[in-house]
HTML snippet that shows the backbone in 3Dmol.js (N, CA, C, O; Angstrom):
<script src="https://3Dmol.org/build/3Dmol-min.js"></script>
<div id="view" style="width:600px;height:400px;position:relative"></div>
<script>
const pdb = `
ATOM      1  N   MET A   1     -26.112   8.796   0.361  1.00  0.00           N
ATOM      2  CA  MET A   1     -24.860   9.278  -0.130  1.00  0.00           C
ATOM      3  C   MET A   1     -24.717  10.779   0.196  1.00  0.00           C
ATOM      4  O   MET A   1     -25.582  11.590  -0.136  1.00  0.00           O
ATOM      5  N   ASN A   2     -23.637  11.106   0.834  1.00  0.00           N
ATOM      6  CA  ASN A   2     -23.407  12.539   1.127  1.00  0.00           C
ATOM      7  C   ASN A   2     -23.139  13.288  -0.166  1.00  0.00           C
ATOM      8  O   ASN A   2     -22.635  12.722  -1.136  1.00  0.00           O
ATOM      9  N   ASN A   3     -23.478  14.550  -0.167  1.00  0.00           N
ATOM     10  CA  ASN A   3     -23.190  15.429  -1.344  1.00  0.00           C
ATOM     11  C   ASN A   3     -21.715  15.668  -1.369  1.00  0.00           C
ATOM     12  O   ASN A   3     -21.142  16.204  -0.421  1.00  0.00           O
ATOM     13  N   LEU A   4     -21.098  15.272  -2.450  1.00  0.00           N
ATOM     14  CA  LEU A   4     -19.599  15.404  -2.571  1.00  0.00           C
ATOM     15  C   LEU A   4     -19.133  16.822  -2.567  1.00  0.00           C
ATOM     16  O   LEU A   4     -17.977  17.101  -2.247  1.00  0.00           O
ATOM     17  N   GLN A   5     -20.056  17.770  -2.935  1.00  0.00           N
ATOM     18  CA  GLN A   5     -19.687  19.146  -3.064  1.00  0.00           C
ATOM     19  C   GLN A   5     -19.482  19.760  -1.663  1.00  0.00           C
ATOM     20  O   GLN A   5     -18.838  20.802  -1.540  1.00  0.00           O
ATOM     21  N   GLU A   6     -20.009  19.139  -0.637  1.00  0.00           N
ATOM     22  CA  GLU A   6     -19.928  19.634   0.723  1.00  0.00           C
ATOM     23  C   GLU A   6     -18.796  19.018   1.477  1.00  0.00           C
ATOM     24  O   GLU A   6     -18.691  19.252   2.681  1.00  0.00           O
ATOM     25  N   LYS A   7     -17.951  18.257   0.869  1.00  0.00           N
ATOM     26  CA  LYS A   7     -16.841  17.583   1.553  1.00  0.00           C
ATOM     27  C   LYS A   7     -15.473  18.120   1.095  1.00  0.00           C
ATOM     28  O   LYS A   7     -15.346  18.732   0.034  1.00  0.00           O
ATOM     29  N   ASP A   8     -14.500  17.878   1.899  1.00  0.00           N
ATOM     30  CA  ASP A   8     -13.137  18.276   1.566  1.00  0.00           C
ATOM     31  C   ASP A   8     -12.425  17.186   0.783  1.00  0.00           C
ATOM     32  O   ASP A   8     -11.512  17.476   0.010  1.00  0.00           O
ATOM     33  N   THR A   9     -12.836  15.921   0.976  1.00  0.00           N
ATOM     34  CA  THR A   9     -12.202  14.825   0.226  1.00  0.00           C
ATOM     35  C   THR A   9     -13.398  13.843  -0.209  1.00  0.00           C
ATOM     36  O   THR A   9     -14.515  13.871   0.308  1.00  0.00           O
ATOM     37  N   PHE A  10     -13.040  13.058  -1.131  1.00  0.00           N
ATOM     38  CA  PHE A  10     -13.954  11.999  -1.538  1.00  0.00           C
ATOM     39  C   PHE A  10     -13.143  10.751  -1.892  1.00  0.00           C
ATOM     40  O   PHE A  10     -11.957  10.839  -2.211  1.00  0.00           O
ATOM     41  N   THR A  11     -13.789   9.603  -1.833  1.00  0.00           N
ATOM     42  CA  THR A  11     -13.084   8.340  -2.011  1.00  0.00           C
ATOM     43  C   THR A  11     -13.652   7.630  -3.274  1.00  0.00           C
ATOM     44  O   THR A  11     -14.744   7.930  -3.757  1.00  0.00           O
ATOM     45  N   SER A  12     -12.851   6.689  -3.762  1.00  0.00           N
ATOM     46  CA  SER A  12     -13.278   5.888  -4.908  1.00  0.00           C
ATOM     47  C   SER A  12     -14.483   5.068  -4.545  1.00  0.00           C
ATOM     48  O   SER A  12     -15.282   4.768  -5.432  1.00  0.00           O
ATOM     49  N   LEU A  13     -14.674   4.679  -3.281  1.00  0.00           N
ATOM     50  CA  LEU A  13     -15.816   3.954  -2.821  1.00  0.00           C
ATOM     51  C   LEU A  13     -17.085   4.842  -3.003  1.00  0.00           C
ATOM     52  O   LEU A  13     -18.104   4.402  -3.536  1.00  0.00           O
ATOM     53  N   GLU A  14     -16.972   6.072  -2.547  1.00  0.00           N
ATOM     54  CA  GLU A  14     -18.124   7.004  -2.667  1.00  0.00           C
ATOM     55  C   GLU A  14     -18.451   7.256  -4.146  1.00  0.00           C
ATOM     56  O   GLU A  14     -19.621   7.298  -4.525  1.00  0.00           O
ATOM     57  N   LEU A  15     -17.460   7.416  -4.941  1.00  0.00           N
ATOM     58  CA  LEU A  15     -17.707   7.663  -6.409  1.00  0.00           C
ATOM     59  C   LEU A  15     -18.324   6.469  -7.053  1.00  0.00           C
ATOM     60  O   LEU A  15     -19.188   6.640  -7.913  1.00  0.00           O
ATOM     61  N   THR A  16     -17.929   5.217  -6.686  1.00  0.00           N
ATOM     62  CA  THR A  16     -18.477   4.007  -7.237  1.00  0.00           C
ATOM     63  C   THR A  16     -19.963   3.916  -6.853  1.00  0.00           C
ATOM     64  O   THR A  16     -20.805   3.549  -7.672  1.00  0.00           O
ATOM     65  N   GLU A  17     -20.262   4.255  -5.606  1.00  0.00           N
ATOM     66  CA  GLU A  17     -21.657   4.241  -5.136  1.00  0.00           C
ATOM     67  C   GLU A  17     -22.487   5.245  -5.983  1.00  0.00           C
ATOM     68  O   GLU A  17     -23.571   4.901  -6.454  1.00  0.00           O
ATOM     69  N   LEU A  18     -21.987   6.454  -6.168  1.00  0.00           N
ATOM     70  CA  LEU A  18     -22.689   7.396  -6.924  1.00  0.00           C
ATOM     71  C   LEU A  18     -22.867   7.062  -8.376  1.00  0.00           C
ATOM     72  O   LEU A  18     -23.932   7.324  -8.935  1.00  0.00           O
ATOM     73  N   ILE A  19     -21.879   6.501  -9.003  1.00  0.00           N
ATOM     74  CA  ILE A  19     -21.949   5.988 -10.382  1.00  0.00           C
ATOM     75  C   ILE A  19     -23.071   4.938 -10.490  1.00  0.00           C
ATOM     76  O   ILE A  19     -23.872   4.935 -11.425  1.00  0.00           O
ATOM     77  N   ASN A  20     -23.084   4.072  -9.508  1.00  0.00           N
ATOM     78  CA  ASN A  20     -24.053   2.960  -9.526  1.00  0.00           C
ATOM     79  C   ASN A  20     -25.495   3.478  -9.293  1.00  0.00           C
ATOM     80  O   ASN A  20     -26.454   2.872  -9.773  1.00  0.00           O
ATOM     81  N   GLN A  21     -25.635   4.557  -8.584  1.00  0.00           N
ATOM     82  CA  GLN A  21     -26.949   5.166  -8.405  1.00  0.00           C
ATOM     83  C   GLN A  21     -27.426   5.700  -9.756  1.00  0.00           C
ATOM     84  O   GLN A  21     -28.595   5.534 -10.104  1.00  0.00           O
ATOM     85  N   TYR A  22     -26.577   6.309 -10.488  1.00  0.00           N
ATOM     86  CA  TYR A  22     -26.945   6.861 -11.802  1.00  0.00           C
ATOM     87  C   TYR A  22     -27.211   5.706 -12.770  1.00  0.00           C
ATOM     88  O   TYR A  22     -28.151   5.769 -13.563  1.00  0.00           O
ATOM     89  N   ARG A  23     -26.402   4.669 -12.713  1.00  0.00           N
ATOM     90  CA  ARG A  23     -26.619   3.499 -13.599  1.00  0.00           C
ATOM     91  C   ARG A  23     -27.989   2.866 -13.305  1.00  0.00           C
ATOM     92  O   ARG A  23     -28.705   2.476 -14.227  1.00  0.00           O
ATOM     93  N   GLU A  24     -28.345   2.769 -12.027  1.00  0.00           N
ATOM     94  CA  GLU A  24     -29.648   2.236 -11.660  1.00  0.00           C
ATOM     95  C   GLU A  24     -30.816   3.062 -12.208  1.00  0.00           C
ATOM     96  O   GLU A  24     -31.824   2.526 -12.667  1.00  0.00           O
ATOM     97  N   GLN A  25     -30.644   4.380 -12.142  1.00  0.00           N
ATOM     98  CA  GLN A  25     -31.655   5.273 -12.703  1.00  0.00           C
ATOM     99  C   GLN A  25     -31.837   5.079 -14.197  1.00  0.00           C
ATOM    100  O   GLN A  25     -32.936   5.238 -14.728  1.00  0.00           O
ATOM    101  N   GLU A  26     -30.701   4.719 -14.896  1.00  0.00           N
ATOM    102  CA  GLU A  26     -30.765   4.502 -16.342  1.00  0.00           C
ATOM    103  C   GLU A  26     -31.535   3.211 -16.618  1.00  0.00           C
ATOM    104  O   GLU A  26     -32.170   3.064 -17.662  1.00  0.00           O
ATOM    105  N   GLY A  27     -31.469   2.290 -15.678  1.00  0.00           N
ATOM    106  CA  GLY A  27     -32.223   1.086 -15.799  1.00  0.00           C
ATOM    107  C   GLY A  27     -31.620  -0.066 -16.628  1.00  0.00           C
ATOM    108  O   GLY A  27     -32.167  -1.169 -16.615  1.00  0.00           O
ATOM    109  N   ASN A  28     -30.575   0.151 -17.303  1.00  0.00           N
ATOM    110  CA  ASN A  28     -30.043  -0.891 -18.156  1.00  0.00           C
ATOM    111  C   ASN A  28     -28.556  -1.047 -18.050  1.00  0.00           C
ATOM    112  O   ASN A  28     -27.957  -1.640 -18.947  1.00  0.00           O
ATOM    113  N   ARG A  29     -27.931  -0.565 -17.035  1.00  0.00           N
ATOM    114  CA  ARG A  29     -26.497  -0.597 -16.873  1.00  0.00           C
ATOM    115  C   ARG A  29     -26.129  -1.623 -15.764  1.00  0.00           C
ATOM    116  O   ARG A  29     -26.773  -1.711 -14.719  1.00  0.00           O
ATOM    117  N   LYS A  30     -25.085  -2.365 -16.051  1.00  0.00           N
ATOM    118  CA  LYS A  30     -24.528  -3.291 -15.015  1.00  0.00           C
ATOM    119  C   LYS A  30     -23.836  -2.460 -13.905  1.00  0.00           C
ATOM    120  O   LYS A  30     -23.267  -1.390 -14.124  1.00  0.00           O
ATOM    121  N   GLU A  31     -23.940  -3.059 -12.679  1.00  0.00           N
ATOM    122  CA  GLU A  31     -23.343  -2.368 -11.545  1.00  0.00           C
ATOM    123  C   GLU A  31     -21.814  -2.361 -11.672  1.00  0.00           C
ATOM    124  O   GLU A  31     -21.232  -3.402 -11.978  1.00  0.00           O
ATOM    125  N   LEU A  32     -21.161  -1.247 -11.451  1.00  0.00           N
ATOM    126  CA  LEU A  32     -19.726  -1.101 -11.535  1.00  0.00           C
ATOM    127  C   LEU A  32     -19.144  -1.622 -10.186  1.00  0.00           C
ATOM    128  O   LEU A  32     -19.590  -1.186  -9.124  1.00  0.00           O
ATOM    129  N   GLN A  33     -18.205  -2.502 -10.222  1.00  0.00           N
ATOM    130  CA  GLN A  33     -17.501  -2.989  -9.086  1.00  0.00           C
ATOM    131  C   GLN A  33     -16.396  -2.054  -8.737  1.00  0.00           C
ATOM    132  O   GLN A  33     -15.782  -1.468  -9.629  1.00  0.00           O
ATOM    133  N   HIS A  34     -16.108  -1.885  -7.438  1.00  0.00           N
ATOM    134  CA  HIS A  34     -15.086  -0.969  -6.967  1.00  0.00           C
ATOM    135  C   HIS A  34     -13.725  -1.353  -7.535  1.00  0.00           C
ATOM    136  O   HIS A  34     -12.982  -0.457  -7.938  1.00  0.00           O
ATOM    137  N   TYR A  35     -13.349  -2.648  -7.593  1.00  0.00           N
ATOM    138  CA  TYR A  35     -12.048  -3.006  -8.144  1.00  0.00           C
ATOM    139  C   TYR A  35     -11.939  -2.671  -9.604  1.00  0.00           C
ATOM    140  O   TYR A  35     -10.823  -2.416 -10.058  1.00  0.00           O
ATOM    141  N   ASP A  36     -13.022  -2.649 -10.396  1.00  0.00           N
ATOM    142  CA  ASP A  36     -12.990  -2.220 -11.762  1.00  0.00           C
ATOM    143  C   ASP A  36     -12.821  -0.722 -11.865  1.00  0.00           C
ATOM    144  O   ASP A  36     -12.125  -0.234 -12.756  1.00  0.00           O
ATOM    145  N   PHE A  37     -13.450   0.014 -10.966  1.00  0.00           N
ATOM    146  CA  PHE A  37     -13.304   1.472 -10.945  1.00  0.00           C
ATOM    147  C   PHE A  37     -11.853   1.909 -10.551  1.00  0.00           C
ATOM    148  O   PHE A  37     -11.355   2.942 -11.001  1.00  0.00           O
ATOM    149  N   LEU A  38     -11.220   1.097  -9.715  1.00  0.00           N
ATOM    150  CA  LEU A  38      -9.817   1.390  -9.329  1.00  0.00           C
ATOM    151  C   LEU A  38      -8.939   1.290 -10.606  1.00  0.00           C
ATOM    152  O   LEU A  38      -8.030   2.104 -10.771  1.00  0.00           O
ATOM    153  N   LYS A  39      -9.189   0.308 -11.513  1.00  0.00           N
ATOM    154  CA  LYS A  39      -8.462   0.189 -12.715  1.00  0.00           C
ATOM    155  C   LYS A  39      -8.600   1.378 -13.591  1.00  0.00           C
ATOM    156  O   LYS A  39      -7.630   1.869 -14.169  1.00  0.00           O
ATOM    157  N   ILE A  40      -9.836   1.849 -13.691  1.00  0.00           N
ATOM    158  CA  ILE A  40     -10.141   3.065 -14.489  1.00  0.00           C
ATOM    159  C   ILE A  40      -9.368   4.282 -13.935  1.00  0.00           C
ATOM    160  O   ILE A  40      -8.727   5.012 -14.692  1.00  0.00           O
ATOM    161  N   VAL A  41      -9.437   4.484 -12.627  1.00  0.00           N
ATOM    162  CA  VAL A  41      -8.769   5.632 -12.005  1.00  0.00           C
ATOM    163  C   VAL A  41      -7.280   5.511 -12.245  1.00  0.00           C
ATOM    164  O   VAL A  41      -6.645   6.496 -12.622  1.00  0.00           O
ATOM    165  N   ARG A  42      -6.692   4.327 -12.039  1.00  0.00           N
ATOM    166  CA  ARG A  42      -5.280   4.113 -12.219  1.00  0.00           C
ATOM    167  C   ARG A  42      -4.844   4.474 -13.617  1.00  0.00           C
ATOM    168  O   ARG A  42      -3.802   5.106 -13.793  1.00  0.00           O
ATOM    169  N   ASP A  43      -5.627   4.083 -14.634  1.00  0.00           N
ATOM    170  CA  ASP A  43      -5.347   4.303 -16.029  1.00  0.00           C
ATOM    171  C   ASP A  43      -5.540   5.775 -16.431  1.00  0.00           C
ATOM    172  O   ASP A  43      -4.679   6.363 -17.085  1.00  0.00           O
ATOM    173  N   GLU A  44      -6.643   6.343 -16.046  1.00  0.00           N
ATOM    174  CA  GLU A  44      -6.994   7.742 -16.471  1.00  0.00           C
ATOM    175  C   GLU A  44      -6.366   8.828 -15.698  1.00  0.00           C
ATOM    176  O   GLU A  44      -6.215   9.933 -16.219  1.00  0.00           O
ATOM    177  N   PHE A  45      -5.964   8.571 -14.409  1.00  0.00           N
ATOM    178  CA  PHE A  45      -5.451   9.664 -13.573  1.00  0.00           C
ATOM    179  C   PHE A  45      -4.025   9.380 -13.070  1.00  0.00           C
ATOM    180  O   PHE A  45      -3.656   9.756 -11.957  1.00  0.00           O
ATOM    181  N   GLU A  46      -3.258   8.723 -13.898  1.00  0.00           N
ATOM    182  CA  GLU A  46      -1.872   8.367 -13.505  1.00  0.00           C
ATOM    183  C   GLU A  46      -1.060   9.616 -13.092  1.00  0.00           C
ATOM    184  O   GLU A  46      -0.339   9.579 -12.094  1.00  0.00           O
ATOM    185  N   GLU A  47      -1.177  10.711 -13.853  1.00  0.00           N
ATOM    186  CA  GLU A  47      -0.428  11.911 -13.521  1.00  0.00           C
ATOM    187  C   GLU A  47      -0.813  12.500 -12.182  1.00  0.00           C
ATOM    188  O   GLU A  47       0.042  12.887 -11.385  1.00  0.00           O
ATOM    189  N   GLU A  48      -2.157  12.564 -11.937  1.00  0.00           N
ATOM    190  CA  GLU A  48      -2.627  13.081 -10.613  1.00  0.00           C
ATOM    191  C   GLU A  48      -2.190  12.233  -9.462  1.00  0.00           C
ATOM    192  O   GLU A  48      -1.854  12.756  -8.400  1.00  0.00           O
ATOM    193  N   ILE A  49      -2.186  10.917  -9.646  1.00  0.00           N
ATOM    194  CA  ILE A  49      -1.674  10.010  -8.611  1.00  0.00           C
ATOM    195  C   ILE A  49      -0.250  10.211  -8.383  1.00  0.00           C
ATOM    196  O   ILE A  49       0.160  10.246  -7.223  1.00  0.00           O
ATOM    197  N   ASN A  50       0.582  10.351  -9.407  1.00  0.00           N
ATOM    198  CA  ASN A  50       2.001  10.579  -9.274  1.00  0.00           C
ATOM    199  C   ASN A  50       2.294  11.941  -8.628  1.00  0.00           C
ATOM    200  O   ASN A  50       3.297  12.086  -7.929  1.00  0.00           O
ATOM    201  N   GLN A  51       1.440  12.925  -8.852  1.00  0.00           N
ATOM    202  CA  GLN A  51       1.662  14.221  -8.279  1.00  0.00           C
ATOM    203  C   GLN A  51       1.117  14.314  -6.819  1.00  0.00           C
ATOM    204  O   GLN A  51       1.280  15.334  -6.150  1.00  0.00           O
ATOM    205  N   GLY A  52       0.475  13.230  -6.356  1.00  0.00           N
ATOM    206  CA  GLY A  52      -0.034  13.220  -5.013  1.00  0.00           C
ATOM    207  C   GLY A  52      -1.411  13.863  -4.826  1.00  0.00           C
ATOM    208  O   GLY A  52      -1.879  13.991  -3.694  1.00  0.00           O
ATOM    209  N   ASN A  53      -2.059  14.264  -5.905  1.00  0.00           N
ATOM    210  CA  ASN A  53      -3.368  14.832  -5.806  1.00  0.00           C
ATOM    211  C   ASN A  53      -4.444  13.749  -5.532  1.00  0.00           C
ATOM    212  O   ASN A  53      -5.529  14.047  -5.034  1.00  0.00           O
ATOM    213  N   ILE A  54      -4.119  12.528  -5.860  1.00  0.00           N
ATOM    214  CA  ILE A  54      -4.936  11.354  -5.560  1.00  0.00           C
ATOM    215  C   ILE A  54      -4.056  10.349  -4.859  1.00  0.00           C
ATOM    216  O   ILE A  54      -3.011   9.946  -5.371  1.00  0.00           O
ATOM    217  N   SER A  55      -4.502   9.941  -3.651  1.00  0.00           N
ATOM    218  CA  SER A  55      -3.688   8.994  -2.881  1.00  0.00           C
ATOM    219  C   SER A  55      -4.310   7.649  -2.734  1.00  0.00           C
ATOM    220  O   SER A  55      -5.533   7.513  -2.700  1.00  0.00           O
ATOM    221  N   VAL A  56      -3.472   6.651  -2.649  1.00  0.00           N
ATOM    222  CA  VAL A  56      -3.936   5.274  -2.394  1.00  0.00           C
ATOM    223  C   VAL A  56      -3.885   5.031  -0.889  1.00  0.00           C
ATOM    224  O   VAL A  56      -2.836   5.202  -0.267  1.00  0.00           O
ATOM    225  N   VAL A  57      -4.990   4.641  -0.314  1.00  0.00           N
ATOM    226  CA  VAL A  57      -5.054   4.320   1.100  1.00  0.00           C
ATOM    227  C   VAL A  57      -5.773   2.962   1.232  1.00  0.00           C
ATOM    228  O   VAL A  57      -6.374   2.470   0.277  1.00  0.00           O
ATOM    229  N   ASP A  58      -5.697   2.386   2.406  1.00  0.00           N
ATOM    230  CA  ASP A  58      -6.379   1.115   2.675  1.00  0.00           C
ATOM    231  C   ASP A  58      -7.626   1.313   3.516  1.00  0.00           C
ATOM    232  O   ASP A  58      -7.685   2.223   4.344  1.00  0.00           O
ATOM    233  N   TYR A  59      -8.613   0.473   3.308  1.00  0.00           N
ATOM    234  CA  TYR A  59      -9.804   0.437   4.127  1.00  0.00           C
ATOM    235  C   TYR A  59     -10.116  -1.011   4.463  1.00  0.00           C
ATOM    236  O   TYR A  59      -9.586  -1.916   3.818  1.00  0.00           O
ATOM    237  N   LYS A  60     -10.952  -1.249   5.443  1.00  0.00           N
ATOM    238  CA  LYS A  60     -11.365  -2.575   5.776  1.00  0.00           C
ATOM    239  C   LYS A  60     -12.767  -2.854   5.135  1.00  0.00           C
ATOM    240  O   LYS A  60     -13.719  -2.096   5.320  1.00  0.00           O
ATOM    241  N   ASP A  61     -12.831  -3.918   4.417  1.00  0.00           N
ATOM    242  CA  ASP A  61     -14.137  -4.266   3.758  1.00  0.00           C
ATOM    243  C   ASP A  61     -15.074  -4.921   4.803  1.00  0.00           C
ATOM    244  O   ASP A  61     -14.757  -4.996   5.989  1.00  0.00           O
ATOM    245  N   LYS A  62     -16.199  -5.373   4.328  1.00  0.00           N
ATOM    246  CA  LYS A  62     -17.215  -6.008   5.213  1.00  0.00           C
ATOM    247  C   LYS A  62     -16.674  -7.276   5.912  1.00  0.00           C
ATOM    248  O   LYS A  62     -17.140  -7.639   6.992  1.00  0.00           O
ATOM    249  N   LYS A  63     -15.682  -7.945   5.280  1.00  0.00           N
ATOM    250  CA  LYS A  63     -15.077  -9.097   5.881  1.00  0.00           C
ATOM    251  C   LYS A  63     -13.962  -8.760   6.806  1.00  0.00           C
ATOM    252  O   LYS A  63     -13.387  -9.654   7.428  1.00  0.00           O
ATOM    253  N   GLY A  64     -13.618  -7.449   6.927  1.00  0.00           N
ATOM    254  CA  GLY A  64     -12.453  -7.076   7.733  1.00  0.00           C
ATOM    255  C   GLY A  64     -11.139  -7.127   7.049  1.00  0.00           C
ATOM    256  O   GLY A  64     -10.105  -6.914   7.682  1.00  0.00           O
ATOM    257  N   GLU A  65     -11.135  -7.409   5.743  1.00  0.00           N
ATOM    258  CA  GLU A  65      -9.907  -7.497   4.964  1.00  0.00           C
ATOM    259  C   GLU A  65      -9.478  -6.130   4.446  1.00  0.00           C
ATOM    260  O   GLU A  65     -10.311  -5.289   4.107  1.00  0.00           O
ATOM    261  N   SER A  66      -8.215  -5.931   4.393  1.00  0.00           N
ATOM    262  CA  SER A  66      -7.667  -4.643   3.956  1.00  0.00           C
ATOM    263  C   SER A  66      -7.710  -4.575   2.409  1.00  0.00           C
ATOM    264  O   SER A  66      -7.255  -5.489   1.721  1.00  0.00           O
ATOM    265  N   ARG A  67      -8.271  -3.467   1.890  1.00  0.00           N
ATOM    266  CA  ARG A  67      -8.448  -3.256   0.439  1.00  0.00           C
ATOM    267  C   ARG A  67      -7.997  -1.878   0.107  1.00  0.00           C
ATOM    268  O   ARG A  67      -8.075  -0.985   0.950  1.00  0.00           O
ATOM    269  N   PRO A  68      -7.508  -1.660  -1.137  1.00  0.00           N
ATOM    270  CA  PRO A  68      -7.129  -0.303  -1.549  1.00  0.00           C
ATOM    271  C   PRO A  68      -8.309   0.540  -2.029  1.00  0.00           C
ATOM    272  O   PRO A  68      -9.306   0.037  -2.545  1.00  0.00           O
ATOM    273  N   MET A  69      -8.142   1.846  -1.831  1.00  0.00           N
ATOM    274  CA  MET A  69      -9.119   2.804  -2.401  1.00  0.00           C
ATOM    275  C   MET A  69      -8.347   4.081  -2.664  1.00  0.00           C
ATOM    276  O   MET A  69      -7.259   4.271  -2.120  1.00  0.00           O
ATOM    277  N   TYR A  70      -8.887   4.943  -3.477  1.00  0.00           N
ATOM    278  CA  TYR A  70      -8.328   6.268  -3.760  1.00  0.00           C
ATOM    279  C   TYR A  70      -9.027   7.303  -2.956  1.00  0.00           C
ATOM    280  O   TYR A  70     -10.228   7.201  -2.707  1.00  0.00           O
ATOM    281  N   VAL A  71      -8.242   8.377  -2.511  1.00  0.00           N
ATOM    282  CA  VAL A  71      -8.816   9.496  -1.911  1.00  0.00           C
ATOM    283  C   VAL A  71      -8.306  10.759  -2.622  1.00  0.00           C
ATOM    284  O   VAL A  71      -7.109  10.906  -2.866  1.00  0.00           O
ATOM    285  N   SER A  72      -9.186  11.613  -2.929  1.00  0.00           N
ATOM    286  CA  SER A  72      -8.860  12.878  -3.585  1.00  0.00           C
ATOM    287  C   SER A  72      -9.383  14.044  -2.896  1.00  0.00           C
ATOM    288  O   SER A  72     -10.439  13.951  -2.269  1.00  0.00           O
ATOM    289  N   LEU A  73      -8.681  15.226  -2.964  1.00  0.00           N
ATOM    290  CA  LEU A  73      -9.244  16.462  -2.432  1.00  0.00           C
ATOM    291  C   LEU A  73     -10.265  16.968  -3.422  1.00  0.00           C
ATOM    292  O   LEU A  73     -10.091  16.858  -4.635  1.00  0.00           O
ATOM    293  N   CYS A  74     -11.373  17.544  -2.864  1.00  0.00           N
ATOM    294  CA  CYS A  74     -12.314  18.244  -3.746  1.00  0.00           C
ATOM    295  C   CYS A  74     -11.746  19.626  -4.021  1.00  0.00           C
ATOM    296  O   CYS A  74     -11.306  20.332  -3.113  1.00  0.00           O
ATOM    297  N   THR A  75     -11.765  19.985  -5.259  1.00  0.00           N
ATOM    298  CA  THR A  75     -11.295  21.364  -5.636  1.00  0.00           C
ATOM    299  C   THR A  75     -12.322  22.103  -6.357  1.00  0.00           C
ATOM    300  O   THR A  75     -12.101  23.252  -6.740  1.00  0.00           O
TER     301      THR A  75
END
`;
const viewer = $3Dmol.createViewer("view");
viewer.addModel(pdb, "pdb");
viewer.setStyle({}, {cartoon: {color: "spectrum"}});
viewer.zoomTo();
viewer.render();
</script>
């Protein structure tokens, strides 16, 4: 995982991966699925999404299917 502090942007996929690394270190937490993380972002950051600080974009998953993810500028 790249250090998010060294990047101009980060994605919900990267954050999900980082969260799961911390959960694994804790040893007793269930893995967070990206689609569940999207729901959390949508609920908690509605204002930032509406202001355009967090954007919804599509990416291709391992099956080649188009899926949504969020992208945000690091500030």
